[in-house]
DRENDO-1510 file (C-alpha; in Angstrom, 1 decimal, always signed):
<recs>
REC; n; res; u; v; w
REC; 1; MET; +15.6; +42.2; +52.9 .
REC; 2; ALA; +19.1; +42.0; +54.1 .
REC; 3; ILE; +20.4; +45.4; +55.2 .
REC; 4; HIS; +23.6; +46.7; +53.8 .
REC; 5; ALA; +25.1; +49.8; +55.6 .
REC; 6; LEU; +27.8; +52.1; +54.4 .
REC; 7; LEU; +29.4; +55.2; +55.9 .
REC; 8; TYR; +31.6; +57.5; +53.9 .
REC; 9; VAL; +33.4; +60.8; +54.4 .
REC; 10; SER; +34.4; +63.2; +51.6 .
REC; 11; ARG; +35.8; +66.7; +51.0 .
REC; 12; THR; +33.4; +69.2; +49.4 .
REC; 13; ARG; +34.3; +71.2; +46.3 .
REC; 14; ILE; +31.5; +73.7; +46.9 .
REC; 15; ARG; +32.3; +76.8; +48.9 .
REC; 16; GLY; +30.8; +80.0; +50.2 .
REC; 17; ASP; +27.3; +81.0; +49.3 .
REC; 18; ALA; +26.9; +78.2; +46.8 .
REC; 19; ALA; +27.2; +75.6; +49.5 .
REC; 20; ASP; +23.8; +76.0; +51.1 .
REC; 21; ALA; +22.0; +75.9; +47.7 .
REC; 22; ALA; +24.0; +72.9; +46.6 .
REC; 23; VAL; +23.2; +71.0; +49.8 .
REC; 24; ALA; +19.5; +71.9; +49.5 .
REC; 25; ASP; +19.6; +70.4; +46.0 .
REC; 26; ILE; +21.4; +67.3; +47.2 .
REC; 27; LEU; +18.7; +66.9; +49.9 .
REC; 28; GLN; +15.8; +67.3; +47.5 .
REC; 29; VAL; +17.2; +64.9; +44.9 .
REC; 30; SER; +18.6; +62.4; +47.4 .
REC; 31; ARG; +15.4; +62.1; +49.6 .
REC; 32; ALA; +13.3; +61.3; +46.5 .
REC; 33; ARG; +15.8; +58.9; +45.1 .
REC; 34; ASN; +16.4; +57.2; +48.5 .
REC; 35; ARG; +12.6; +56.7; +49.0 .
REC; 36; ALA; +12.4; +55.1; +45.5 .
REC; 37; LEU; +15.3; +52.8; +46.3 .
REC; 38; ARG; +14.1; +52.1; +49.8 .
REC; 39; VAL; +17.3; +53.5; +51.3 .
REC; 40; THR; +17.4; +55.3; +54.6 .
REC; 41; GLY; +20.3; +57.3; +56.2 .
REC; 42; ALA; +21.7; +60.5; +57.4 .
REC; 43; LEU; +23.9; +63.3; +56.1 .
REC; 44; LEU; +26.3; +65.7; +57.8 .
REC; 45; PHE; +27.7; +68.7; +56.1 .
REC; 46; SER; +30.4; +70.8; +57.8 .
REC; 47; GLY; +31.2; +73.4; +55.1 .
REC; 48; GLY; +34.4; +71.5; +54.3 .
REC; 49; HIS; +33.3; +67.9; +54.4 .
REC; 50; PHE; +30.4; +65.5; +54.0 .
REC; 51; ALA; +29.7; +62.4; +56.0 .
REC; 52; GLN; +26.8; +60.1; +55.0 .
REC; 53; PHE; +25.4; +56.9; +56.3 .
REC; 54; LEU; +23.3; +54.8; +53.9 .
REC; 55; GLU; +21.3; +51.7; +54.6 .
REC; 56; GLY; +19.2; +49.5; +52.4 .
REC; 57; SER; +19.7; +46.6; +49.9 .
REC; 58; ARG; +23.3; +46.1; +48.8 .
REC; 59; GLU; +22.2; +46.9; +45.2 .
REC; 60; SER; +20.5; +50.1; +46.1 .
REC; 61; VAL; +23.4; +51.3; +48.4 .
REC; 62; ASP; +25.9; +50.4; +45.7 .
REC; 63; GLU; +23.9; +52.3; +43.0 .
REC; 64; LEU; +23.9; +55.4; +45.2 .
REC; 65; MET; +27.6; +55.2; +45.9 .
REC; 66; ARG; +28.4; +55.0; +42.2 .
REC; 67; SER; +26.4; +58.2; +41.7 .
REC; 68; ILE; +28.0; +59.9; +44.7 .
REC; 69; ALA; +31.5; +58.9; +43.5 .
REC; 70; ARG; +30.8; +60.6; +40.2 .
REC; 71; ASP; +29.3; +63.8; +41.7 .
REC; 72; PRO; +31.7; +66.7; +41.1 .
REC; 73; ARG; +30.7; +68.3; +44.5 .
REC; 74; HIS; +32.8; +65.6; +46.3 .
REC; 75; SER; +36.5; +64.8; +46.3 .
REC; 76; ASP; +38.7; +62.4; +48.3 .
REC; 77; LEU; +35.7; +60.1; +49.1 .
REC; 78; ALA; +36.7; +57.4; +51.7 .
REC; 79; ILE; +34.4; +54.6; +52.8 .
REC; 80; LEU; +34.8; +54.2; +56.5 .
REC; 81; GLN; +32.5; +51.2; +57.0 .
REC; 82; ALA; +30.5; +48.9; +54.8 .
REC; 83; GLY; +28.8; +45.6; +55.4 .
REC; 84; ALA; +25.7; +43.8; +56.8 .
REC; 85; ALA; +23.7; +45.5; +59.5 .
REC; 86; ALA; +21.4; +43.8; +62.0 .
REC; 87; ALA; +18.9; +46.6; +62.0 .
REC; 88; PRO; +18.7; +50.1; +60.4 .
REC; 89; LEU; +20.0; +53.0; +62.4 .
REC; 90; PHE; +17.8; +55.6; +60.6 .
REC; 91; PRO; +14.6; +53.7; +59.7 .
REC; 92; ASP; +12.4; +56.8; +59.7 .
REC; 93; TRP; +14.6; +59.0; +57.5 .
REC; 94; SER; +15.0; +58.9; +53.7 .
REC; 95; LEU; +17.9; +61.3; +54.5 .
REC; 96; ALA; +18.1; +62.9; +57.9 .
REC; 97; TYR; +19.9; +66.3; +57.9 .
REC; 98; ALA; +20.1; +68.8; +60.7 .
REC; 99; GLY; +21.7; +71.7; +58.9 .
REC; 100; ARG; +25.3; +72.8; +58.4 .
REC; 101; SER; +27.6; +72.1; +61.4 .
REC; 102; THR; +31.0; +73.6; +61.3 .
REC; 103; TYR; +31.5; +72.1; +64.7 .
REC; 104; VAL; +32.1; +68.6; +63.2 .
REC; 105; ASP; +34.6; +69.7; +60.5 .
REC; 106; GLY; +37.7; +68.7; +62.4 .
REC; 107; THR; +36.3; +65.3; +63.2 .
REC; 108; LEU; +35.3; +64.6; +59.6 .
REC; 109; ALA; +38.7; +65.8; +58.3 .
REC; 110; ALA; +40.4; +63.5; +60.8 .
REC; 111; ALA; +38.2; +60.6; +59.8 .
REC; 112; LEU; +39.1; +61.2; +56.1 .
REC; 113; ASP; +42.8; +61.4; +56.8 .
REC; 114; THR; +43.1; +58.7; +59.5 .
REC; 115; ASP; +45.4; +55.7; +59.4 .
REC; 116; ALA; +44.1; +52.1; +59.6 .
REC; 117; ALA; +44.8; +51.7; +63.3 .
REC; 118; ALA; +42.7; +54.7; +64.2 .
REC; 119; ALA; +39.9; +54.0; +61.7 .
REC; 120; PRO; +37.5; +52.1; +64.0 .
REC; 121; GLY; +37.5; +54.9; +66.6 .
REC; 122; ARG; +37.0; +57.6; +64.0 .
REC; 123; THR; +34.2; +55.6; +62.4 .
REC; 124; ARG; +32.4; +55.3; +65.8 .
REC; 125; GLU; +32.9; +59.0; +66.3 .
REC; 126; VAL; +31.3; +59.9; +63.0 .
REC; 127; LEU; +28.4; +57.5; +63.5 .
REC; 128; SER; +27.8; +58.9; +67.0 .
REC; 129; MET; +27.6; +62.4; +65.6 .
REC; 130; LEU; +25.1; +61.3; +62.9 .
REC; 131; GLU; +23.0; +59.6; +65.5 .
REC; 132; GLY; +23.2; +62.6; +67.8 .
REC; 133; PHE; +22.0; +65.0; +65.1 .
REC; 134; THR; +19.0; +62.9; +64.3 .
REC; 135; ALA; +18.0; +62.0; +67.9 .
REC; 136; ARG; +14.4; +62.7; +68.6 .
</recs>
């Protein structure tokens, strides 16, 4: 199977006490759905933003992105990177998640609002954070 990888950042519309319950719901539903679609990846949630890396077949990743784009818990969704990958970055995770991290909020906001010239650096920064939070 060819691997298609996609990284997006979005603003969250969920706030306060509702956020932790909403993210728990996202994790439960997404992990089951990702396993069924044979997609792996990782999620960051900062309280103000989401970043998610998805990898699997092009059809499966596209199906998930259509669903995410319709999800009212997201706004201002921006795809930072999409394309073929030589190997999966998160092969053992249906959806890795290390818990809420307000530490990354500024980086995710900057990635969402970055101009084209700065985009590759911001993309590497977000991917590095995802990998760091899932390191064994």
